[in-house]
TORLOVO-381518 format. One line per 4 residues: number of its first residue (from 1); their letters; for each residue z, y, x of C-alpha. Coordinates in steps of 0.001 Angstrom, whole numbers, always signed. Example, Ala and Ser with C-alpha at 12.3 -4.5 7.8 and 13.67 -1.06 7.14 Angstrom:
REM residues 2
1) as) +7800/-4500/+12300 | +7140/-1060/+13670
This chain:
REM residues 599
1) mspe) +111245/+96617/+115996 | +108417/+98998/+115163 | +104976/+97817/+116348 | +104401/+101358/+117637
5) rhki) +107259/+101082/+120139 | +107042/+97391/+121012 | +105343/+96465/+124300 | +104008/+92932/+124845
9) tvmd) +104262/+91520/+128348 | +101547/+88987/+129207 | +101988/+86455/+132043 | +98970/+85132/+133895
13) sage) +98460/+81524/+134995 | +100164/+82156/+138344 | +103287/+83377/+136654 | +102741/+86965/+137740
17) mgde) +103590/+89735/+135349 | +100416/+91127/+133792 | +99689/+94562/+132442 | +101564/+95817/+129429
21) iqpr) +99354/+96022/+126345 | +99969/+99294/+124576 | +99116/+99362/+120848 | +96675/+102110/+119908
25) sywr) +98201/+105123/+118254 | +97642/+105411/+114503 | +97020/+109131/+114856 | +93742/+109359/+116705
29) wskq) +90695/+111522/+116139 | +87900/+110528/+118504 | +84250/+110278/+117496 | +84430/+106494/+117905
33) dffp) +87163/+106309/+115264 | +84891/+107961/+112716 | +81389/+106903/+113848 | +81612/+103729/+115970
37) edsf) +78274/+102285/+114764 | +75242/+102075/+117067 | +73153/+104360/+114845 | +75487/+107309/+115487
41) qnws) +75990/+107058/+119235 | +73415/+109791/+119930 | +70627/+111749/+118231 | +67924/+109403/+119471
45) ayrl) +69692/+106384/+117975 | +70181/+108259/+114695 | +66512/+109285/+114467 | +65515/+105671/+115138
49) alsh) +67853/+104506/+112358 | +66375/+107016/+109904 | +62879/+105786/+110709 | +63925/+102298/+109526
53) tvtr) +65565/+103527/+106308 | +63269/+101602/+103937 | +63657/+98318/+105840 | +67404/+98729/+106009
57) lkdr) +67618/+99596/+102317 | +65788/+96376/+101394 | +68238/+94457/+103570 | +71299/+96048/+101944
61) vasc) +70010/+95588/+98397 | +69543/+91861/+99009 | +72746/+91392/+101010 | +75903/+89953/+99426
65) seda) +79311/+89359/+100955 | +81369/+86154/+100877 | +84856/+85595/+99462 | +86212/+84647/+102888
69) deie) +84843/+87794/+104526 | +86520/+90019/+101948 | +89827/+88142/+102142 | +90129/+87611/+105900
73) elkk) +87573/+89306/+108136 | +87548/+92793/+106663 | +91337/+93098/+106817 | +91079/+93234/+110612
77) qsen) +89408/+96650/+110300 | +92778/+98055/+109179 | +94461/+96838/+112414 | +97776/+96380/+110575
81) emkr) +98415/+94429/+107381 | +99835/+95734/+104145 | +103218/+94249/+103268 | +103410/+91539/+100585
85) clsw) +106369/+92951/+98673 | +105352/+93126/+94983 | +106211/+90633/+92228 | +104735/+90340/+88740
89) wdlt) +107617/+92528/+87522 | +106644/+95296/+89959 | +102981/+95026/+88968 | +103798/+95183/+85249
93) wfgf) +105758/+98398/+85743 | +103014/+99759/+87951 | +100699/+99022/+85009 | +102894/+101125/+82727
97) gsvi) +103239/+103819/+85353 | +99557/+104064/+86206 | +98306/+104175/+82609 | +100831/+105723/+80212
101) gagi) +100830/+109461/+80625 | +97288/+110257/+81638 | +95627/+109404/+78358 | +98141/+109513/+75569
105) fvlt) +99689/+112824/+76648 | +96502/+114475/+77896 | +93489/+113366/+75846 | +94928/+112327/+72455
109) gqea) +95499/+115855/+71230 | +92214/+117087/+72664 | +90091/+114358/+71030 | +91952/+114308/+67700
113) heha) +91471/+118070/+67452 | +87813/+118170/+68486 | +86164/+114863/+67545 | +88043/+112085/+65762
117) gpai) +90700/+113728/+63600 | +93335/+111251/+62308 | +90895/+108434/+63117 | +91860/+108902/+66773
121) vlsy) +93870/+105713/+66287 | +90594/+103834/+65716 | +89211/+105437/+68874 | +92106/+103904/+70798
125) vasg) +91477/+100535/+69154 | +87794/+100603/+70167 | +88443/+101700/+73750 | +91404/+99297/+73941
129) isam) +89187/+96332/+73059 | +86726/+97403/+75728 | +89521/+97812/+78276 | +91043/+94393/+77483
133) lsvf) +87671/+92709/+77977 | +87456/+94408/+81371 | +91019/+93339/+82164 | +90001/+89691/+81685
137) cyte) +87164/+90150/+84190 | +89362/+91953/+86716 | +92048/+89298/+86464 | +89744/+86389/+87313
141) fave) +88357/+88217/+90321 | +91743/+89489/+91537 | +93201/+85972/+91503 | +90317/+84507/+93520
145) ipva) +89658/+87501/+95811 | +93112/+89101/+96300 | +92140/+92148/+98371 | +92732/+95892/+98199
149) ggsf) +89102/+96632/+97283 | +89346/+95731/+93599 | +86060/+96052/+91719 | +84267/+97285/+94843
153) ayir) +84973/+94008/+96669 | +84153/+91862/+93626 | +80794/+93546/+93005 | +79951/+93417/+96717
157) velg) +80370/+89636/+96634 | +78311/+89023/+93494 | +75821/+91888/+93106 | +75283/+92977/+96689
161) dfaa) +75964/+95812/+99078 | +73918/+98515/+97348 | +75438/+97822/+93922 | +78846/+97921/+95613
165) fita) +78015/+101363/+97018 | +77220/+102654/+93520 | +80576/+101247/+92458 | +82284/+102784/+95486
169) gnii) +80833/+106187/+94684 | +82047/+105966/+91095 | +85468/+104743/+92188 | +85952/+107623/+94602
173) lgsi) +84555/+110089/+92052 | +86886/+108698/+89374 | +89870/+108712/+91735 | +89360/+112320/+92747
177) agga) +88614/+113631/+89244 | +91311/+111427/+87654 | +94043/+112827/+89857 | +92845/+116345/+89084
181) vvar) +92910/+115739/+85299 | +96487/+114510/+85287 | +97724/+117160/+87712 | +96352/+119981/+85549
185) awts) +97881/+118389/+82448 | +101194/+118240/+84338 | +101069/+122036/+84581 | +100417/+122372/+80825
189) yfta) +103461/+120277/+79934 | +105604/+122050/+82521 | +104828/+125374/+80863 | +105690/+123820/+77473
193) llnr) +109042/+122771/+78928 | +109589/+126415/+79939 | +108504/+127557/+76439 | +105497/+129441/+77780
197) hpns) +101766/+129484/+77051 | +99918/+126512/+78681 | +97870/+128831/+80913 | +100674/+131244/+81760
201) lrih) +101340/+129707/+85194 | +97661/+129514/+86127 | +95871/+132270/+88004 | +93135/+133947/+85930
205) tnlt) +89891/+134771/+87748 | +86385/+135979/+86902 | +84734/+132629/+87663 | +82651/+130693/+85087
209) dgfn) +84496/+129335/+82024 | +85984/+125940/+82806 | +86535/+126963/+86434 | +88273/+130317/+86002
213) lldp) +91936/+129209/+85775 | +93357/+128351/+89206 | +96237/+125863/+89155 | +98413/+125882/+92318
217) iava) +101154/+123854/+90582 | +98734/+120949/+90104 | +98008/+121046/+93828 | +101723/+120936/+94672
221) vlvi) +102328/+117937/+92382 | +99463/+116016/+94001 | +100852/+116691/+97469 | +104409/+115614/+96580
225) tsii) +103390/+112345/+94886 | +101130/+111534/+97820 | +104008/+111941/+100268 | +106098/+109486/+98216
229) aisg) +103214/+106989/+98023 | +102585/+106922/+101772 | +106277/+106443/+102571 | +106098/+102759/+101565
233) trrt) +104922/+100588/+98659 | +108326/+99038/+97972 | +110069/+102404/+97914 | +107394/+103757/+95597
237) syfn) +107881/+100743/+93311 | +111587/+101530/+92897 | +110796/+105130/+92029 | +108139/+103959/+89568
241) wias) +110619/+101629/+87807 | +113074/+104427/+87159 | +110532/+107031/+86079 | +108618/+104568/+83869
245) avnm) +111828/+103374/+82184 | +112695/+106971/+81295 | +109166/+107490/+80025 | +109375/+104374/+77818
249) vvil) +112550/+105717/+76184 | +110755/+108971/+75403 | +107762/+107050/+74015 | +109974/+105062/+71648
253) fviv) +111529/+108338/+70505 | +108076/+109889/+69912 | +106950/+106921/+67826 | +110132/+106698/+65707
257) agfv) +110633/+110446/+65265 | +106936/+110930/+64580 | +106996/+108456/+61707 | +110264/+109936/+60384
261) hant) +108517/+113311/+60096 | +105248/+111812/+58931 | +103259/+113411/+56154 | +100536/+111110/+54874
265) snlt) +98554/+114092/+53574 | +97794/+114933/+57214 | +95641/+111789/+57351 | +93172/+113339/+54916
269) pfmp) +90343/+113599/+55715 | +90736/+110525/+57910 | +87282/+110699/+59531 | +86303/+114396/+59424
273) hgak) +83393/+113883/+61826 | +82440/+110393/+60677 | +82026/+107293/+62782 | +80241/+109290/+65478
277) gifv) +83384/+111336/+66098 | +85421/+108143/+66479 | +83157/+106706/+69148 | +82719/+109995/+71004
281) aaai) +86514/+110167/+71241 | +86735/+106459/+72143 | +84391/+106977/+75076 | +86547/+109806/+76412
285) vyfa) +89999/+108255/+75793 | +88783/+105144/+77608 | +90014/+107031/+80661 | +93521/+106505/+79259
289) yggf) +93219/+102799/+80076 | +91678/+103388/+83472 | +94828/+102807/+85474 | +94783/+99039/+84972
293) dnia) +92386/+98566/+87875 | +95071/+99937/+90204 | +96967/+96679/+89695 | +93988/+94678/+90948
297) tmae) +93912/+96777/+94139 | +97534/+95788/+94839 | +96633/+92080/+95066 | +96847/+92320/+98858
301) eakn) +100510/+93320/+98484 | +101428/+90805/+95769 | +103752/+87996/+96838 | +101897/+85401/+94733
305) pskd) +98568/+86875/+93506 | +97571/+83842/+91415 | +100672/+84278/+89253 | +101610/+87938/+89658
309) iplg) +98197/+89493/+88901 | +97567/+87812/+85485 | +101111/+88533/+84315 | +101045/+92106/+85567
313) llgs) +97582/+92978/+84244 | +97471/+91193/+80913 | +101147/+91796/+80090 | +101139/+95531/+80724
317) msii) +97771/+96204/+79069 | +98625/+94312/+75872 | +101779/+96389/+75401 | +100046/+99634/+76384
321) tliy) +97269/+99159/+73812 | +99844/+98775/+71034 | +101815/+101801/+72258 | +98705/+103984/+72361
325) clma) +97739/+103152/+68795 | +101256/+103811/+67461 | +101569/+107113/+69316 | +98153/+108318/+68166
329) lsls) +99024/+107452/+64576 | +102406/+109194/+64753 | +100784/+112412/+66040 | +98128/+112357/+63320
333) mmqk) +100731/+111873/+60588 | +103037/+114554/+61968 | +100457/+117336/+62170 | +97087/+118232/+60660
337) ytdi) +94353/+117493/+63186 | +93076/+121099/+62986 | +96533/+122357/+64053 | +97032/+119997/+66997
341) dpna) +97402/+121781/+70330 | +94800/+120173/+72649 | +96804/+121054/+75787 | +100329/+119831/+74927
345) ayav) +99901/+118042/+71609 | +103176/+116150/+71203 | +105519/+118847/+72464 | +104014/+121489/+70164
349) afqr) +103861/+119085/+67193 | +107616/+118458/+67295 | +108269/+122159/+67588 | +106272/+122805/+64424
353) vgmk) +108134/+120181/+62346 | +111440/+121852/+63129 | +112556/+119708/+66080 | +112366/+122420/+68702
357) waky) +114780/+120565/+70979 | +112546/+117483/+70808 | +109730/+119569/+72232 | +111596/+119764/+75523
361) lval) +112436/+116062/+75535 | +108812/+115137/+74923 | +107598/+117574/+77565 | +110082/+116119/+80073
365) galk) +109003/+112561/+79204 | +105354/+113496/+79494 | +106004/+115047/+82891 | +107683/+111849/+84049
369) gmtt) +104816/+109772/+82646 | +102180/+111855/+84363 | +104191/+111818/+87593 | +104144/+108004/+87635
373) vlla) +100428/+108049/+86839 | +99838/+110229/+89882 | +102151/+108073/+91976 | +100591/+104718/+91008
377) gaig) +97166/+106308/+91251 | +97855/+107456/+94789 | +98600/+103845/+95710 | +95698/+102161/+93895
381) qary) +93049/+104748/+94711 | +93942/+104769/+98403 | +93559/+100988/+98545 | +90102/+101260/+97047
385) athi) +89181/+103798/+99711 | +90726/+101596/+102412 | +88508/+98636/+101567 | +85433/+100833/+101203
389) arvh) +86145/+102119/+104715 | +86580/+98558/+106018 | +82880/+97943/+105386 | +82050/+101372/+106910
393) mipp) +80611/+102944/+103742 | +82943/+105782/+104649 | +84237/+106268/+108213 | +86488/+103352/+109287
397) wfal) +89248/+105799/+110264 | +90150/+105758/+106560 | +90691/+101967/+106686 | +93647/+102167/+109066
401) vhpk) +97018/+100950/+107781 | +100094/+102540/+109342 | +102127/+99939/+111288 | +105509/+101226/+110131
405) tgtp) +104974/+102082/+106451 | +102309/+99435/+105782 | +100351/+102022/+103780 | +96859/+103540/+104282
409) inat) +97897/+107124/+104984 | +94428/+108345/+105945 | +92812/+106992/+102759 | +95565/+108553/+100647
413) llir) +94936/+111934/+102234 | +91172/+111618/+101662 | +91518/+111071/+97907 | +94404/+113432/+97246
417) lasa) +93224/+116434/+99229 | +89878/+116222/+97422 | +91738/+115912/+94087 | +93782/+118976/+94929
421) cial) +90630/+121027/+95544 | +89156/+119948/+92182 | +92465/+120433/+90318 | +92733/+123979/+91597
425) fssl) +89523/+125022/+89792 | +88357/+122627/+87033 | +89632/+122363/+83456 | +90343/+119122/+81561
429) dvls) +87267/+119157/+79333 | +84970/+119525/+82362 | +86514/+116468/+84021 | +87394/+113984/+81253
433) slls) +83890/+113090/+80043 | +82662/+112720/+83632 | +85549/+110312/+84259 | +84645/+108186/+81276
437) vssl) +81016/+107734/+82379 | +82215/+106634/+85804 | +84881/+104229/+84458 | +82610/+102662/+81841
441) ltst) +79792/+102106/+84330 | +82162/+100333/+86729 | +83517/+98140/+83923 | +79960/+97248/+82879
445) mmav) +79084/+96206/+86423 | +82266/+94115/+86580 | +81247/+92189/+83461 | +77767/+91563/+84890
449) allv) +79334/+90450/+88185 | +81474/+87896/+86327 | +78400/+86434/+84601 | +76695/+86128/+87981
453) rryy) +79783/+84545/+89548 | +80030/+81861/+86862 | +76322/+80972/+86676 | +75028/+81523/+90201
457) vrgi) +76175/+80180/+93584 | +74044/+80961/+96630 | +72480/+77859/+98128 | +73334/+75676/+95108
461) tprn) +71822/+77201/+91959 | +68102/+76312/+91510 | +65736/+79281/+91734 | +64491/+78589/+88203
465) nllk) +68019/+78993/+86834 | +68486/+82203/+88829 | +65339/+83682/+87274 | +66520/+82685/+83796
469) ltfl) +69942/+84260/+84396 | +68397/+87463/+85740 | +66070/+87786/+82756 | +68784/+87070/+80167
473) vlvi) +71285/+89476/+81743 | +68597/+92179/+81721 | +67964/+91471/+78015 | +71708/+91846/+77338
477) ivss) +71770/+95184/+79168 | +68556/+96533/+77624 | +69525/+95503/+74083 | +72955/+97096/+74541
481) vgts) +71377/+100311/+75796 | +69002/+100175/+72814 | +71914/+99835/+70388 | +73659/+102793/+71994
485) aywg) +70493/+104925/+72008 | +69739/+104174/+68359 | +73295/+105093/+67427 | +72935/+108421/+69224
489) ldpn) +69579/+109190/+67574 | +70454/+108070/+64042 | +74182/+107391/+63425 | +73531/+106613/+59754
493) gwlg) +70550/+104338/+60317 | +70479/+100542/+60393 | +66895/+99412/+61014 | +67079/+99584/+64810
497) ytvt) +70132/+97300/+64892 | +68091/+94515/+63298 | +66222/+94332/+66613 | +68810/+95185/+69284
501) vplw) +71799/+93177/+67998 | +69879/+89875/+67514 | +68364/+90317/+70982 | +71841/+90669/+72493
505) flat) +73114/+87658/+70546 | +70167/+85413/+71425 | +70298/+86322/+75133 | +74020/+85525/+75285
509) lais) +73489/+82295/+73349 | +70682/+81304/+75709 | +72968/+81703/+78737 | +75590/+79581/+77014
513) vllp) +73161/+76797/+76048 | +70480/+76764/+78750 | +72446/+77441/+81932 | +75266/+75344/+83400
517) qeri) +78307/+77092/+84819 | +78126/+76657/+88592 | +81661/+77805/+89322 | +84889/+76973/+87504
521) pkvw) +87910/+79207/+88259 | +90590/+77418/+90249 | +93649/+79121/+88786 | +92862/+81566/+85957
525) gvpl) +89562/+82276/+84239 | +88102/+84437/+81502 | +87837/+82425/+78248 | +84689/+82211/+76118
529) vpwl) +82194/+82897/+78905 | +79479/+84208/+78508 | +80497/+85787/+75190 | +83395/+87978/+76323
533) psls) +81719/+89496/+79406 | +78508/+89997/+77420 | +80484/+91746/+74677 | +82153/+93880/+77358
537) vain) +78713/+95008/+78561 | +77646/+95882/+75024 | +80807/+97848/+74138 | +80933/+99732/+77437
541) lflm) +77304/+100825/+77188 | +77768/+101752/+73526 | +80731/+103984/+74420 | +78752/+105539/+77270
545) gslg) +75993/+106410/+74821 | +78534/+108199/+72648 | +79203/+110791/+75341 | +77401/+114096/+75329
549) aqaf) +74369/+114967/+77427 | +76456/+117331/+79575 | +78544/+114407/+80857 | +75418/+112553/+82001
553) irfg) +73963/+115673/+83620 | +77138/+116101/+85679 | +77207/+112392/+86428 | +73524/+112474/+87442
557) ictv) +74162/+115336/+89855 | +77083/+113438/+91398 | +74935/+110291/+91684 | +72158/+112161/+93477
561) vmli) +74702/+113551/+95944 | +76073/+110025/+96519 | +72607/+108581/+97148 | +71819/+111335/+99648
565) yyvi) +75057/+110491/+101449 | +74127/+106800/+101416 | +70715/+107407/+102983 | +72181/+109744/+105610
569) fglh) +75265/+107723/+106550 | +76428/+104766/+104456 | +73224/+102716/+104655 | +73020/+102826/+108460
573) atyd) +76736/+102302/+109059 | +76913/+99213/+106847 | +73648/+97837/+108281 | +74952/+98138/+111841
577) iahq) +78230/+96425/+110983 | +76489/+93623/+109095 | +74111/+92924/+111973 | +76426/+93366/+114934
581) pkkp) +76892/+90232/+117109 | +79709/+88037/+115910 | +82684/+88190/+118224 | +84101/+84845/+119355
585) tssk) +87161/+83973/+117351 | +90445/+83644/+119157 | +93811/+82589/+117942 | +96116/+85440/+117083
589) ised) +99117/+85625/+119409 | +102344/+86482/+117684 | +105443/+87879/+119373 | +107192/+84518/+119041
593) diek) +104336/+82723/+120835 | +104704/+84797/+123985 | +107090/+83543/+126633 | +109503/+86348/+127325
597) pka) +110550/+86905/+130968 | +114101/+85873/+131729 | +116558/+88554/+132644
């Protein structure tokens, strides 16, 4: 029976029938549902909160969460639980669905044409290594803290509330922009399927370049996939299986047919823009691997997280990395990089080698791939937003889980309506580099969080060891930034690396030799700690440094907006929740525990 319709009858000690307890409606819109914290009850309370901004900021910067709070306490903010209905098989297919389509069909042609040339395959190798290192970090955390918050929850536990807010801002930014990127690419491939120009179904306006082509089809696709996602996780999983299986068949065809029509002369020159072009492209196509973190957000719905998450994450990402490299190579061998269509690369490439019919098959497969990316993204991104709302960094109304579907409908609407607004106006090149900065920064913070988790436990680790760890991690970060900066200033130089690389190596070695690991993973752990997370930091920051200045300007503007929001709302909401009096715990009464009145 639906929890919305079920009424619980409570009997008092005298045996009299008590009042019927009516569950609160999911659809509610009062001020208390959005701003329940003390600081927002009236203008006087809000002015008082603002006057204590500095004190509260110090408190939040130094405040860290606990595993148990993330796993148990925060779930109560959603009022209803998500349903544990996913196996490792479901998660593996969600991995395929959430990743394949966005990058390989959207960014490969763009980056091969503009930056890497045939060496785009090396760009995928570089970004794939970085992504796999991040996957190791995510897996260890997801097994030990199986909650919907993903990297936000993990960083909140290890690096503190303020660092978690920076992560939250980047997650929401990446979720909104990521959905917009794929939705606009969906329109490009749809027009290719209709044998029309990529921009023929977009509305031309007089706005600034990059924002002048309105895309109502992208908006419609976002709305439809969101409706499917909120209908139920299990139902969405079935749909994802079917669509991803079709997409895999198309991918195998692309790889085989691409090599059949390969012309090795198209690989010359292999690196037309040198090593710099490879790493610029690698930083941007890193977005192609970004969907793997969606699997970590589904840990709350996994039947057996300690088994299902490692198999789903590591299994899907290993196969995806190989697929990406083969597909990139097949495209580069089939067509000269200067002739690649940056909007619908594979469909147009087959048309130009005489397989006009294959153009439609590839376009159809790409559409299915991008549809599953949007579908899996709607699930994963909404779960991020749900957990962020549980700690009141955004209004807690977005944390509510619907009692019937077991899905966070409000959080899904938040992300997807914002994505639809962005997709209507912004072109791919405006969005993709911004996405990569956001994704790489989050992955860097995850690697740092893993180092902290292994070498520091509050109340146990001596202060001297904490100071050593802090100093050495800072050396790793600074030396990695130095390597990236030197590369950007002088790609052909070598002198600067004789300083930055040894510094990175010695700092990592010092952690390994001088500091004992305070925490050993119970089920699954990242191997070769501290080397692999330290290498992840170095590669992620190096790829970030390969992006253009325009990407960082846009990212800086977004960061300033996020910090303003934090000072105005997020800081005070999270402070109030953290310092509210603890409610006395009471045992949860289930339907079976209640004595039902006899007829």
